[in-house]
N, CA and C atoms as a LAMMPS dump frame, in Angstrom:
ITEM: TIMESTEP
0
ITEM: NUMBER OF ATOMS
627
ITEM: BOX BOUNDS ff ff ff
-5.0000000000000000e+02 5.0000000000000000e+02
-5.0000000000000000e+02 5.0000000000000000e+02
-5.0000000000000000e+02 5.0000000000000000e+02
ITEM: ATOMS id mol type element x y z
1 1 1 N 119.672 -156.793 -339.344
2 1 2 C 119.514 -155.858 -340.46
3 1 3 C 120.802 -155.763 -341.283
4 2 1 N 121.949 -155.736 -340.56
5 2 2 C 123.222 -155.663 -341.275
6 2 3 C 123.423 -156.882 -342.162
7 3 1 N 123.06 -158.078 -341.594
8 3 2 C 123.205 -159.302 -342.375
9 3 3 C 122.307 -159.266 -343.609
10 4 1 N 121.094 -158.709 -343.44
11 4 2 C 120.163 -158.62 -344.569
12 4 3 C 120.717 -157.7 -345.646
13 5 1 N 121.278 -156.55 -345.25
14 5 2 C 121.86 -155.609 -346.215
15 5 3 C 123.04 -156.221 -346.964
16 6 1 N 123.873 -156.947 -346.23
17 6 2 C 125.022 -157.603 -346.861
18 6 3 C 124.556 -158.624 -347.891
19 7 1 N 123.478 -159.343 -347.586
20 7 2 C 122.947 -160.336 -348.516
21 7 3 C 122.442 -159.668 -349.782
22 8 1 N 121.764 -158.509 -349.62
23 8 2 C 121.259 -157.767 -350.779
24 8 3 C 122.411 -157.295 -351.658
25 9 1 N 123.479 -156.777 -351.041
26 9 2 C 124.647 -156.296 -351.792
27 9 3 C 125.303 -157.434 -352.564
28 10 1 N 125.476 -158.586 -351.891
29 10 2 C 126.109 -159.742 -352.536
30 10 3 C 125.297 -160.207 -353.731
31 11 1 N 123.952 -160.259 -353.562
32 11 2 C 123.079 -160.696 -354.648
33 11 3 C 123.166 -159.72 -355.819
34 12 1 N 123.224 -158.426 -355.52
35 12 2 C 123.328 -157.415 -356.57
36 12 3 C 124.612 -157.569 -357.366
37 13 1 N 125.706 -157.864 -356.68
38 13 2 C 127 -158.039 -357.349
39 13 3 C 126.965 -159.236 -358.281
40 14 1 N 126.32 -160.313 -357.859
41 14 2 C 126.227 -161.511 -358.703
42 14 3 C 125.427 -161.216 -359.956
43 15 1 N 124.284 -160.512 -359.794
44 15 2 C 123.443 -160.176 -360.945
45 15 3 C 124.191 -159.269 -361.909
46 16 1 N 124.92 -158.275 -361.354
47 16 2 C 125.685 -157.338 -362.186
48 16 3 C 126.768 -158.063 -362.964
49 17 1 N 127.48 -158.967 -362.298
50 17 2 C 128.557 -159.71 -362.962
51 17 3 C 128.013 -160.573 -364.072
52 18 1 N 126.846 -161.221 -363.807
53 18 2 C 126.235 -162.074 -364.834
54 18 3 C 125.811 -161.248 -366.027
55 19 1 N 125.242 -160.079 -365.759
56 19 2 C 124.797 -159.19 -366.832
57 19 3 C 125.971 -158.742 -367.673
58 20 1 N 127.074 -158.36 -367.032
59 20 2 C 128.262 -157.922 -367.767
60 20 3 C 128.814 -159.034 -368.626
61 21 1 N 128.791 -160.254 -368.084
62 21 2 C 129.302 -161.401 -368.827
63 21 3 C 128.519 -161.611 -370.102
64 22 1 N 127.187 -161.469 -370.019
65 22 2 C 126.351 -161.672 -371.191
66 22 3 C 126.554 -160.57 -372.227
67 23 1 N 126.875 -159.353 -371.707
68 23 2 C 127.027 -158.212 -372.609
69 23 3 C 128.413 -158.151 -373.243
70 24 1 N 129.376 -158.929 -372.721
71 24 2 C 130.726 -158.897 -373.278
72 24 3 C 130.705 -159.336 -374.733
73 25 1 N 131.438 -158.648 -375.612
74 25 2 C 131.483 -159.066 -377.011
75 25 3 C 132.223 -160.382 -377.163
76 26 1 N 131.935 -161.09 -378.235
77 26 2 C 132.646 -162.333 -378.528
78 26 3 C 134.125 -162.032 -378.727
79 27 1 N 135.019 -162.817 -378.128
80 27 2 C 136.451 -162.571 -378.294
81 27 3 C 136.826 -162.494 -379.776
82 28 1 N 137.728 -161.573 -380.098
83 28 2 C 138.154 -161.381 -381.484
84 28 3 C 138.914 -162.6 -381.986
85 29 1 N 138.569 -163.054 -383.162
86 29 2 C 139.275 -164.173 -383.778
87 29 3 C 140.595 -163.677 -384.334
88 30 1 N 141.677 -164.388 -384.06
89 30 2 C 142.991 -163.999 -384.565
90 30 3 C 143.034 -164.209 -386.073
91 31 1 N 143.056 -163.118 -386.816
92 31 2 C 143.026 -163.212 -388.273
93 31 3 C 144.353 -163.684 -388.863
94 32 1 N 145.38 -163.825 -388.02
95 32 2 C 146.666 -164.332 -388.503
96 32 3 C 146.796 -165.84 -388.264
97 33 1 N 145.761 -166.45 -387.755
98 33 2 C 145.763 -167.883 -387.513
99 33 3 C 145.8 -168.61 -388.854
100 34 1 N 146.734 -169.547 -389.016
101 34 2 C 146.879 -170.246 -390.285
102 34 3 C 146.732 -171.744 -390.064
103 35 1 N 145.809 -172.359 -390.793
104 35 2 C 145.63 -173.798 -390.724
105 35 3 C 146.319 -174.509 -391.872
106 36 1 N 146.266 -173.896 -393.055
107 36 2 C 146.915 -174.438 -394.261
108 36 3 C 147.562 -173.279 -395.004
109 37 1 N 148.749 -173.511 -395.527
110 37 2 C 149.436 -172.506 -396.337
111 37 3 C 149.849 -173.118 -397.663
112 38 1 N 149.819 -172.301 -398.716
113 38 2 C 150.266 -172.742 -400.029
114 38 3 C 151.269 -171.74 -400.582
115 39 1 N 152.301 -172.261 -401.228
116 39 2 C 153.199 -171.433 -402.015
117 39 3 C 152.963 -171.793 -403.481
118 40 1 N 152.628 -170.79 -404.277
119 40 2 C 152.313 -171.011 -405.688
120 40 3 C 153.371 -170.318 -406.543
121 41 1 N 154.03 -171.085 -407.402
122 41 2 C 155.05 -170.57 -408.314
123 41 3 C 154.459 -170.565 -409.72
124 42 1 N 154.304 -169.386 -410.313
125 42 2 C 153.738 -169.257 -411.653
126 42 3 C 154.742 -168.561 -412.564
127 43 1 N 155.103 -169.217 -413.64
128 43 2 C 156.079 -168.642 -414.568
129 43 3 C 155.545 -167.348 -415.179
130 44 1 N 156.399 -166.337 -415.246
131 44 2 C 156.055 -165.055 -415.859
132 44 3 C 157.202 -164.621 -416.765
133 45 1 N 156.945 -163.591 -417.56
134 45 2 C 157.99 -163.019 -418.409
135 45 3 C 158.605 -161.817 -417.698
136 46 1 N 159.912 -161.767 -417.663
137 46 2 C 160.643 -160.658 -417.043
138 46 3 C 161.151 -159.725 -418.131
139 47 1 N 160.843 -158.455 -418
140 47 2 C 161.287 -157.444 -418.964
141 47 3 C 162.194 -156.437 -418.248
142 48 1 N 163.449 -156.404 -418.651
143 48 2 C 164.39 -155.477 -418.045
144 48 3 C 164.083 -154.053 -418.49
145 49 1 N 164.168 -153.115 -417.548
146 49 2 C 163.92 -151.709 -417.854
147 49 3 C 164.875 -150.867 -417.021
148 50 1 N 166.085 -150.688 -417.552
149 50 2 C 167.1 -149.942 -416.813
150 50 3 C 167.514 -150.669 -415.554
151 51 1 N 167.322 -150.01 -414.397
152 51 2 C 167.755 -150.603 -413.134
153 51 3 C 166.655 -151.392 -412.437
154 52 1 N 165.552 -151.645 -413.163
155 52 2 C 164.485 -152.454 -412.568
156 52 3 C 163.851 -153.324 -413.651
157 53 1 N 162.868 -154.093 -413.264
158 53 2 C 162.251 -155.029 -414.207
159 53 3 C 160.738 -154.969 -414.092
160 54 1 N 160.078 -155.333 -415.192
161 54 2 C 158.631 -155.494 -415.199
162 54 3 C 158.335 -156.973 -415.432
163 55 1 N 157.213 -157.438 -414.904
164 55 2 C 156.85 -158.839 -415.029
165 55 3 C 155.475 -158.929 -415.669
166 56 1 N 155.356 -159.861 -416.642
167 56 2 C 154.114 -159.982 -417.395
168 56 3 C 153.628 -161.426 -417.38
169 57 1 N 152.317 -161.589 -417.312
170 57 2 C 151.733 -162.921 -417.432
171 57 3 C 151.98 -163.472 -418.83
172 58 1 N 152.056 -164.8 -418.929
173 58 2 C 152.247 -165.458 -420.218
174 58 3 C 151.159 -166.508 -420.411
175 59 1 N 150.994 -166.939 -421.653
176 59 2 C 150.029 -167.995 -421.946
177 59 3 C 150.571 -169.344 -421.491
178 60 1 N 149.712 -170.157 -420.934
179 60 2 C 150.064 -171.515 -420.495
180 60 3 C 151.335 -171.543 -419.644
181 61 1 N 151.356 -170.79 -418.568
182 61 2 C 152.567 -170.753 -417.748
183 61 3 C 152.79 -172.064 -416.991
184 62 1 N 154.035 -172.332 -416.707
185 62 2 C 154.373 -173.45 -415.828
186 62 3 C 154.002 -173.032 -414.401
187 63 1 N 153.244 -173.877 -413.705
188 63 2 C 152.785 -173.545 -412.354
189 63 3 C 153.029 -174.72 -411.413
190 64 1 N 153.545 -174.411 -410.247
191 64 2 C 153.714 -175.421 -409.197
192 64 3 C 153.093 -174.899 -407.912
193 65 1 N 152.422 -175.778 -407.207
194 65 2 C 151.738 -175.391 -405.971
195 65 3 C 152.127 -176.362 -404.866
196 66 1 N 152.637 -175.823 -403.764
197 66 2 C 153.051 -176.645 -402.637
198 66 3 C 152.145 -176.328 -401.459
199 67 1 N 151.538 -177.348 -400.86
200 67 2 C 150.63 -177.165 -399.726
201 67 3 C 151.309 -177.612 -398.439
202 68 1 N 151.184 -176.797 -397.412
203 68 2 C 151.773 -177.076 -396.098
204 68 3 C 150.648 -177.158 -395.071
205 69 1 N 150.648 -178.216 -394.284
206 69 2 C 149.572 -178.388 -393.316
207 69 3 C 150.072 -179.166 -392.104
208 70 1 N 149.17 -179.352 -391.152
209 70 2 C 149.524 -180.074 -389.937
210 70 3 C 150.145 -179.154 -388.909
211 71 1 N 150.412 -179.713 -387.745
212 71 2 C 150.944 -178.918 -386.64
213 71 3 C 152.269 -178.259 -386.987
214 72 1 N 153.076 -178.931 -387.809
215 72 2 C 154.4 -178.406 -388.169
216 72 3 C 154.436 -177.78 -389.553
217 73 1 N 153.253 -177.622 -390.187
218 73 2 C 153.159 -177.004 -391.512
219 73 3 C 154.151 -177.64 -392.492
220 74 1 N 154.015 -178.943 -392.68
221 74 2 C 154.917 -179.679 -393.558
222 74 3 C 154.295 -179.884 -394.933
223 75 1 N 155.142 -179.982 -395.983
224 75 2 C 154.622 -180.315 -397.311
225 75 3 C 154.396 -181.817 -397.404
226 76 1 N 153.758 -182.308 -398.469
227 76 2 C 153.606 -183.757 -398.644
228 76 3 C 154.964 -184.448 -398.647
229 77 1 N 154.989 -185.653 -398.159
230 77 2 C 156.236 -186.421 -398.113
231 77 3 C 156.802 -186.565 -399.532
232 78 1 N 158.085 -186.287 -399.676
233 78 2 C 158.751 -186.446 -400.969
234 78 3 C 158.547 -185.282 -401.925
235 79 1 N 157.872 -184.217 -401.488
236 79 2 C 157.636 -183.065 -402.37
237 79 3 C 158.975 -182.464 -402.804
238 80 1 N 159.088 -182.23 -404.115
239 80 2 C 160.351 -181.757 -404.676
240 80 3 C 160.028 -180.833 -405.841
241 81 1 N 160.584 -179.636 -405.822
242 81 2 C 160.24 -178.615 -406.801
243 81 3 C 161.424 -178.31 -407.704
244 82 1 N 161.176 -178.247 -409.025
245 82 2 C 162.195 -177.844 -409.991
246 82 3 C 161.876 -176.449 -410.515
247 83 1 N 162.865 -175.582 -410.486
248 83 2 C 162.754 -174.253 -411.082
249 83 3 C 163.873 -174.111 -412.106
250 84 1 N 163.571 -173.45 -413.23
251 84 2 C 164.504 -173.428 -414.353
252 84 3 C 165.295 -172.127 -414.43
253 85 1 N 166.584 -172.284 -414.744
254 85 2 C 167.486 -171.145 -414.889
255 85 3 C 166.999 -170.223 -416.004
256 86 1 N 167.056 -168.924 -415.743
257 86 2 C 166.638 -167.948 -416.731
258 86 3 C 165.164 -167.611 -416.67
259 87 1 N 164.412 -168.327 -415.85
260 87 2 C 162.977 -168.063 -415.742
261 87 3 C 162.667 -167.296 -414.47
262 88 1 N 161.573 -166.55 -414.527
263 88 2 C 161.062 -165.838 -413.357
264 88 3 C 159.694 -166.411 -412.999
265 89 1 N 159.399 -166.383 -411.722
266 89 2 C 158.15 -166.948 -411.219
267 89 3 C 157.493 -165.955 -410.257
268 90 1 N 156.177 -165.811 -410.407
269 90 2 C 155.425 -165.099 -409.382
270 90 3 C 155.25 -166.056 -408.21
271 91 1 N 155.75 -165.668 -407.061
272 91 2 C 155.642 -166.498 -405.866
273 91 3 C 154.564 -165.9 -404.976
274 92 1 N 153.506 -166.666 -404.741
275 92 2 C 152.371 -166.183 -403.967
276 92 3 C 152.126 -167.079 -402.765
277 93 1 N 151.842 -166.447 -401.654
278 93 2 C 151.394 -167.165 -400.464
279 93 3 C 149.876 -167.098 -400.395
280 94 1 N 149.251 -168.255 -400.21
281 94 2 C 147.818 -168.31 -399.904
282 94 3 C 147.695 -169.014 -398.56
283 95 1 N 147.098 -168.344 -397.596
284 95 2 C 146.946 -168.913 -396.262
285 95 3 C 145.469 -168.961 -395.898
286 96 1 N 145.048 -170.041 -395.271
287 96 2 C 143.668 -170.146 -394.803
288 96 3 C 143.669 -170.484 -393.317
289 97 1 N 142.65 -169.991 -392.628
290 97 2 C 142.532 -170.305 -391.209
291 97 3 C 141.884 -171.674 -391.048
292 98 1 N 141.56 -172.045 -389.82
293 98 2 C 141.054 -173.39 -389.562
294 98 3 C 139.602 -173.571 -390.004
295 99 1 N 138.974 -172.46 -390.428
296 99 2 C 137.626 -172.539 -390.989
297 99 3 C 137.667 -172.473 -392.516
298 100 1 N 138.892 -172.454 -393.092
299 100 2 C 139.03 -172.43 -394.542
300 100 3 C 138.954 -171.058 -395.166
301 101 1 N 138.987 -170.001 -394.351
302 101 2 C 138.908 -168.637 -394.874
303 101 3 C 140.306 -168.111 -395.172
304 102 1 N 140.475 -167.478 -396.336
305 102 2 C 141.786 -166.932 -396.699
306 102 3 C 142.161 -165.782 -395.767
307 103 1 N 143.415 -165.787 -395.333
308 103 2 C 143.871 -164.796 -394.355
309 103 3 C 145.115 -164.034 -394.79
310 104 1 N 145.69 -164.353 -395.949
311 104 2 C 146.964 -163.736 -396.313
312 104 3 C 146.874 -162.211 -396.452
313 105 1 N 145.683 -161.702 -396.767
314 105 2 C 145.552 -160.26 -396.927
315 105 3 C 145.774 -159.535 -395.6
316 106 1 N 145.566 -160.251 -394.493
317 106 2 C 145.799 -159.653 -393.186
318 106 3 C 147.253 -159.248 -393.023
319 107 1 N 148.172 -160.054 -393.567
320 107 2 C 149.592 -159.728 -393.454
321 107 3 C 149.918 -158.446 -394.22
322 108 1 N 149.248 -158.241 -395.349
323 108 2 C 149.483 -157.034 -396.137
324 108 3 C 148.882 -155.816 -395.439
325 109 1 N 147.691 -155.987 -394.864
326 109 2 C 147.06 -154.865 -394.169
327 109 3 C 147.854 -154.463 -392.93
328 110 1 N 148.693 -155.377 -392.44
329 110 2 C 149.577 -155.075 -391.306
330 110 3 C 151.025 -155.109 -391.775
331 111 1 N 151.264 -154.447 -392.885
332 111 2 C 152.593 -154.468 -393.514
333 111 3 C 153.682 -153.926 -392.601
334 112 1 N 153.316 -153.064 -391.68
335 112 2 C 154.312 -152.448 -390.8
336 112 3 C 154.904 -153.429 -389.797
337 113 1 N 154.285 -154.6 -389.648
338 113 2 C 154.813 -155.582 -388.686
339 113 3 C 155.014 -156.967 -389.314
340 114 1 N 155.027 -157.048 -390.65
341 114 2 C 155.248 -158.341 -391.293
342 114 3 C 156.297 -158.236 -392.405
343 115 1 N 157.088 -159.28 -392.542
344 115 2 C 158.081 -159.353 -393.614
345 115 3 C 158.425 -160.806 -393.885
346 116 1 N 158.479 -161.16 -395.178
347 116 2 C 158.88 -162.515 -395.566
348 116 3 C 160.354 -162.536 -395.94
349 117 1 N 161 -163.63 -395.586
350 117 2 C 162.394 -163.88 -395.949
351 117 3 C 162.449 -165.227 -396.656
352 118 1 N 163.273 -165.305 -397.711
353 118 2 C 163.36 -166.53 -398.511
354 118 3 C 164.808 -167.003 -398.471
355 119 1 N 165.024 -168.091 -397.762
356 119 2 C 166.376 -168.517 -397.419
357 119 3 C 166.706 -169.897 -397.985
358 120 1 N 167.976 -170.248 -397.89
359 120 2 C 168.407 -171.612 -398.2
360 120 3 C 169.111 -171.785 -399.523
361 121 1 N 168.893 -170.894 -400.494
362 121 2 C 169.508 -171.046 -401.818
363 121 3 C 170.982 -170.654 -401.768
364 122 1 N 171.812 -171.256 -402.614
365 122 2 C 173.208 -170.823 -402.71
366 122 3 C 173.276 -169.349 -403.092
367 123 1 N 174.379 -168.719 -402.718
368 123 2 C 174.551 -167.291 -402.976
369 123 3 C 174.38 -166.979 -404.459
370 124 1 N 173.577 -165.968 -404.751
371 124 2 C 173.362 -165.443 -406.108
372 124 3 C 172.605 -166.38 -407.04
373 125 1 N 172.133 -167.514 -406.536
374 125 2 C 171.394 -168.433 -407.401
375 125 3 C 169.983 -167.911 -407.691
376 126 1 N 169.437 -167.146 -406.759
377 126 2 C 168.094 -166.591 -406.914
378 126 3 C 168.128 -165.078 -406.69
379 127 1 N 167.199 -164.386 -407.287
380 127 2 C 166.934 -162.998 -406.931
381 127 3 C 165.437 -162.862 -406.725
382 128 1 N 165.054 -161.842 -405.962
383 128 2 C 163.653 -161.718 -405.557
384 128 3 C 163.274 -160.251 -405.436
385 129 1 N 162.03 -159.949 -405.839
386 129 2 C 161.487 -158.607 -405.674
387 129 3 C 160.105 -158.701 -405.027
388 130 1 N 159.895 -157.917 -403.986
389 130 2 C 158.578 -157.841 -403.358
390 130 3 C 157.604 -157.168 -404.316
391 131 1 N 156.345 -157.619 -404.293
392 131 2 C 155.353 -157.064 -405.225
393 131 3 C 153.97 -156.95 -404.588
394 132 1 N 153.933 -156.672 -403.294
395 132 2 C 152.654 -156.559 -402.599
396 132 3 C 152.042 -155.183 -402.813
397 133 1 N 150.719 -155.141 -402.845
398 133 2 C 149.977 -153.888 -402.968
399 133 3 C 148.885 -153.893 -401.905
400 134 1 N 148.8 -152.821 -401.113
401 134 2 C 147.796 -152.785 -400.06
402 134 3 C 146.453 -152.299 -400.593
403 135 1 N 145.481 -152.182 -399.704
404 135 2 C 144.116 -151.845 -400.114
405 135 3 C 144.018 -150.472 -400.769
406 136 1 N 144.962 -149.58 -400.475
407 136 2 C 144.94 -148.241 -401.061
408 136 3 C 145.649 -148.181 -402.408
409 137 1 N 146.263 -149.33 -402.81
410 137 2 C 146.994 -149.365 -404.069
411 137 3 C 148.467 -149.048 -403.925
412 138 1 N 148.927 -148.834 -402.697
413 138 2 C 150.334 -148.52 -402.459
414 138 3 C 151.18 -149.793 -402.417
415 139 1 N 152.407 -149.697 -402.908
416 139 2 C 153.333 -150.829 -402.857
417 139 3 C 153.892 -150.962 -401.446
418 140 1 N 153.913 -152.189 -400.942
419 140 2 C 154.487 -152.475 -399.628
420 140 3 C 155.337 -153.731 -399.737
421 141 1 N 156.352 -153.827 -398.91
422 141 2 C 157.214 -155.001 -398.904
423 141 3 C 156.802 -155.944 -397.777
424 142 1 N 156.119 -157.021 -398.155
425 142 2 C 155.734 -158.04 -397.188
426 142 3 C 156.227 -159.408 -397.657
427 143 1 N 155.887 -159.78 -398.885
428 143 2 C 156.305 -161.071 -399.403
429 143 3 C 155.166 -162.05 -399.569
430 144 1 N 153.928 -161.586 -399.435
431 144 2 C 152.784 -162.426 -399.786
432 144 3 C 152.783 -162.659 -401.289
433 145 1 N 153.192 -161.632 -402.047
434 145 2 C 153.404 -161.757 -403.487
435 145 3 C 154.759 -161.165 -403.844
436 146 1 N 155.495 -161.854 -404.7
437 146 2 C 156.787 -161.352 -405.153
438 146 3 C 157.226 -162.112 -406.39
439 147 1 N 158.37 -161.717 -406.94
440 147 2 C 158.886 -162.35 -408.152
441 147 3 C 160.263 -162.938 -407.877
442 148 1 N 160.375 -164.23 -408.165
443 148 2 C 161.6 -164.989 -407.928
444 148 3 C 162.228 -165.332 -409.277
445 149 1 N 163.487 -164.972 -409.457
446 149 2 C 164.191 -165.262 -410.711
447 149 3 C 165.34 -166.222 -410.438
448 150 1 N 165.484 -167.227 -411.306
449 150 2 C 166.533 -168.236 -411.16
450 150 3 C 167.733 -167.823 -412.007
451 151 1 N 168.865 -167.615 -411.343
452 151 2 C 170.061 -167.101 -412.022
453 151 3 C 171.077 -168.178 -412.369
454 152 1 N 171.072 -169.291 -411.649
455 152 2 C 172.097 -170.322 -411.859
456 152 3 C 171.586 -171.659 -411.368
457 153 1 N 172.176 -172.723 -411.906
458 153 2 C 171.814 -174.065 -411.445
459 153 3 C 172.298 -174.267 -410.008
460 154 1 N 171.649 -175.177 -409.312
461 154 2 C 172.06 -175.505 -407.949
462 154 3 C 171.554 -176.884 -407.613
463 155 1 N 172.372 -177.642 -406.917
464 155 2 C 171.937 -178.935 -406.415
465 155 3 C 170.782 -178.733 -405.432
466 156 1 N 170.08 -179.802 -405.149
467 156 2 C 168.901 -179.729 -404.288
468 156 3 C 169.228 -179.095 -402.932
469 157 1 N 168.407 -178.152 -402.532
470 157 2 C 168.542 -177.497 -401.232
471 157 3 C 167.14 -177.306 -400.654
472 158 1 N 167.076 -176.904 -399.413
473 158 2 C 165.789 -176.655 -398.765
474 158 3 C 165.479 -175.161 -398.831
475 159 1 N 164.457 -174.831 -399.592
476 159 2 C 163.983 -173.453 -399.645
477 159 3 C 163.138 -173.19 -398.403
478 160 1 N 163.468 -172.127 -397.685
479 160 2 C 162.797 -171.818 -396.427
480 160 3 C 162.106 -170.452 -396.55
481 161 1 N 160.776 -170.488 -396.575
482 161 2 C 159.976 -169.258 -396.629
483 161 3 C 159.533 -168.939 -395.211
484 162 1 N 159.997 -167.811 -394.71
485 162 2 C 159.665 -167.399 -393.351
486 162 3 C 158.884 -166.1 -393.408
487 163 1 N 157.716 -166.091 -392.813
488 163 2 C 156.935 -164.861 -392.674
489 163 3 C 157.016 -164.456 -391.208
490 164 1 N 157.652 -163.312 -390.987
491 164 2 C 157.96 -162.9 -389.619
492 164 3 C 157.01 -161.804 -389.139
493 165 1 N 156.526 -161.988 -387.901
494 165 2 C 155.714 -160.982 -387.214
495 165 3 C 156.681 -160.164 -386.367
496 166 1 N 156.899 -158.93 -386.763
497 166 2 C 157.945 -158.097 -386.18
498 166 3 C 157.447 -157.321 -384.966
499 167 1 N 158.387 -157.022 -384.09
500 167 2 C 158.069 -156.124 -382.991
501 167 3 C 157.869 -154.711 -383.533
502 168 1 N 157.157 -153.891 -382.785
503 168 2 C 156.883 -152.528 -383.221
504 168 3 C 158.174 -151.768 -383.504
505 169 1 N 158.197 -151.079 -384.64
506 169 2 C 159.336 -150.243 -384.997
507 169 3 C 160.456 -150.945 -385.72
508 170 1 N 160.443 -152.274 -385.754
509 170 2 C 161.546 -153.035 -386.356
510 170 3 C 161.549 -152.923 -387.872
511 171 1 N 160.36 -152.855 -388.48
512 171 2 C 160.262 -152.853 -389.945
513 171 3 C 161.094 -151.73 -390.584
514 172 1 N 161.233 -150.627 -389.884
515 172 2 C 161.981 -149.481 -390.421
516 172 3 C 163.447 -149.823 -390.685
517 173 1 N 163.941 -150.888 -390.066
518 173 2 C 165.345 -151.283 -390.227
519 173 3 C 165.554 -152.293 -391.346
520 174 1 N 164.472 -152.692 -392.026
521 174 2 C 164.551 -153.72 -393.064
522 174 3 C 164.421 -153.077 -394.438
523 175 1 N 165.276 -153.492 -395.369
524 175 2 C 165.18 -153.024 -396.745
525 175 3 C 164.816 -154.195 -397.652
526 176 1 N 164.47 -153.882 -398.905
527 176 2 C 164.13 -154.942 -399.86
528 176 3 C 165.294 -155.893 -400.081
529 177 1 N 166.511 -155.399 -399.883
530 177 2 C 167.702 -156.235 -400.076
531 177 3 C 167.852 -157.3 -398.995
532 178 1 N 167.073 -157.209 -397.928
533 178 2 C 167.138 -158.196 -396.843
534 178 3 C 166.284 -159.424 -397.105
535 179 1 N 165.745 -159.562 -398.313
536 179 2 C 164.813 -160.664 -398.591
537 179 3 C 165.414 -162.035 -398.279
538 180 1 N 166.75 -162.174 -398.409
539 180 2 C 167.39 -163.468 -398.125
540 180 3 C 168.423 -163.339 -397.01
541 181 1 N 168.2 -162.434 -396.094
542 181 2 C 169.128 -162.205 -394.99
543 181 3 C 169.071 -163.376 -394.009
544 182 1 N 170.156 -164.172 -394.005
545 182 2 C 170.192 -165.353 -393.134
546 182 3 C 170.176 -164.964 -391.661
547 183 1 N 170.533 -163.724 -391.363
548 183 2 C 170.525 -163.229 -389.993
549 183 3 C 169.221 -162.489 -389.699
550 184 1 N 168.126 -163.003 -390.264
551 184 2 C 166.838 -162.32 -390.144
552 184 3 C 166.349 -162.193 -388.703
553 185 1 N 166.845 -163.045 -387.795
554 185 2 C 166.387 -162.975 -386.405
555 185 3 C 166.848 -161.696 -385.711
556 186 1 N 167.77 -160.962 -386.343
557 186 2 C 168.144 -159.665 -385.783
558 186 3 C 166.955 -158.703 -385.819
559 187 1 N 166.016 -158.986 -386.731
560 187 2 C 164.783 -158.207 -386.807
561 187 3 C 163.798 -158.85 -385.841
562 188 1 N 163.782 -158.364 -384.635
563 188 2 C 163.121 -159.07 -383.537
564 188 3 C 161.619 -159.232 -383.754
565 189 1 N 161.141 -160.37 -383.299
566 189 2 C 159.741 -160.729 -383.437
567 189 3 C 159.588 -162.232 -383.338
568 190 1 N 158.549 -162.761 -383.978
569 190 2 C 158.297 -164.207 -383.986
570 190 3 C 157.806 -164.601 -385.371
571 191 1 N 158.007 -165.864 -385.732
572 191 2 C 157.597 -166.338 -387.048
573 191 3 C 156.122 -166.716 -387.067
574 192 1 N 155.373 -166.116 -387.994
575 192 2 C 154.002 -166.561 -388.233
576 192 3 C 154.005 -167.836 -389.06
577 193 1 N 154.946 -167.923 -390.012
578 193 2 C 155.07 -169.103 -390.876
579 193 3 C 156.535 -169.455 -391.054
580 194 1 N 156.822 -170.75 -391.08
581 194 2 C 158.172 -171.251 -391.335
582 194 3 C 158.008 -172.479 -392.232
583 195 1 N 158.04 -172.24 -393.552
584 195 2 C 157.725 -173.275 -394.534
585 195 3 C 158.995 -173.742 -395.234
586 196 1 N 159.126 -175.049 -395.391
587 196 2 C 160.33 -175.607 -396.02
588 196 3 C 159.934 -176.596 -397.108
589 197 1 N 160.63 -176.497 -398.266
590 197 2 C 160.39 -177.438 -399.356
591 197 3 C 161.696 -177.66 -400.116
592 198 1 N 161.888 -178.867 -400.613
593 198 2 C 163.078 -179.222 -401.369
594 198 3 C 163.008 -178.634 -402.776
595 199 1 N 164.075 -177.942 -403.186
596 199 2 C 164.107 -177.271 -404.491
597 199 3 C 165.399 -177.615 -405.227
598 200 1 N 165.281 -177.77 -406.543
599 200 2 C 166.419 -178.042 -407.427
600 200 3 C 166.371 -177.021 -408.559
601 201 1 N 167.459 -176.288 -408.76
602 201 2 C 167.524 -175.292 -409.834
603 201 3 C 168.226 -175.916 -411.034
604 202 1 N 167.522 -175.992 -412.152
605 202 2 C 168.019 -176.766 -413.302
606 202 3 C 167.961 -175.942 -414.573
607 203 1 N 168.708 -176.412 -415.583
608 203 2 C 168.594 -175.83 -416.911
609 203 3 C 167.27 -176.286 -417.544
610 204 1 N 166.774 -175.509 -418.476
611 204 2 C 165.494 -175.823 -419.107
612 204 3 C 165.525 -177.229 -419.686
613 205 1 N 164.499 -177.993 -419.388
614 205 2 C 164.373 -179.352 -419.903
615 205 3 C 165.113 -180.399 -419.103
616 206 1 N 165.918 -179.979 -418.129
617 206 2 C 166.691 -180.922 -417.331
618 206 3 C 166.038 -181.066 -415.977
619 207 1 N 165.18 -182.082 -415.807
620 207 2 C 164.488 -182.284 -414.56
621 207 3 C 164.963 -183.558 -413.857
622 208 1 N 166.177 -183.993 -414.179
623 208 2 C 166.699 -185.167 -413.482
624 208 3 C 167.071 -184.778 -412.065
625 209 1 N 166.947 -185.717 -411.156
626 209 2 C 167.302 -185.476 -409.764
627 209 3 C 168.808 -185.722 -409.574
């Protein structure tokens, strides 16, 4: 009788486990998964207004788009970008997952744990302003959208766009002035994106290498 009861209990446990397995929800898809990333530079007009600036769309803007893909998120071989002194560009990140769905808005919705850093340019050659807006219409500093202004010429360098996934509470220690902080790893976390492209800062009309 004891053996029979033990068999009944064991069978019940197997049925219960199978039932629970079937009822388990599908694992959540990581919305920060990136299969392809693009950096889009679109020329805009910069209007100075005291201690800040406004940016306006223009007709027939100069636009450059760099696509990063593969295991190491590399740009096409030989990709080389020219940006002109005195011009401002809207710099936008577009990221898609492995199913081709855009995911960059996820970084904005989790603004408290994400921040982009733009590194590699010579000192004072570039300036940058964050321009992200969340679903409620509030301004947040992430770097999915921002404005990059070219202040001086520079020989070819590697522009490094890093989107960092921060540990909890770290974002409070970051200011907008840290956009090009070479010591960004002090803001503990891990990189969601580490994109590199060759850039040359030139005077208008001078696109020689």
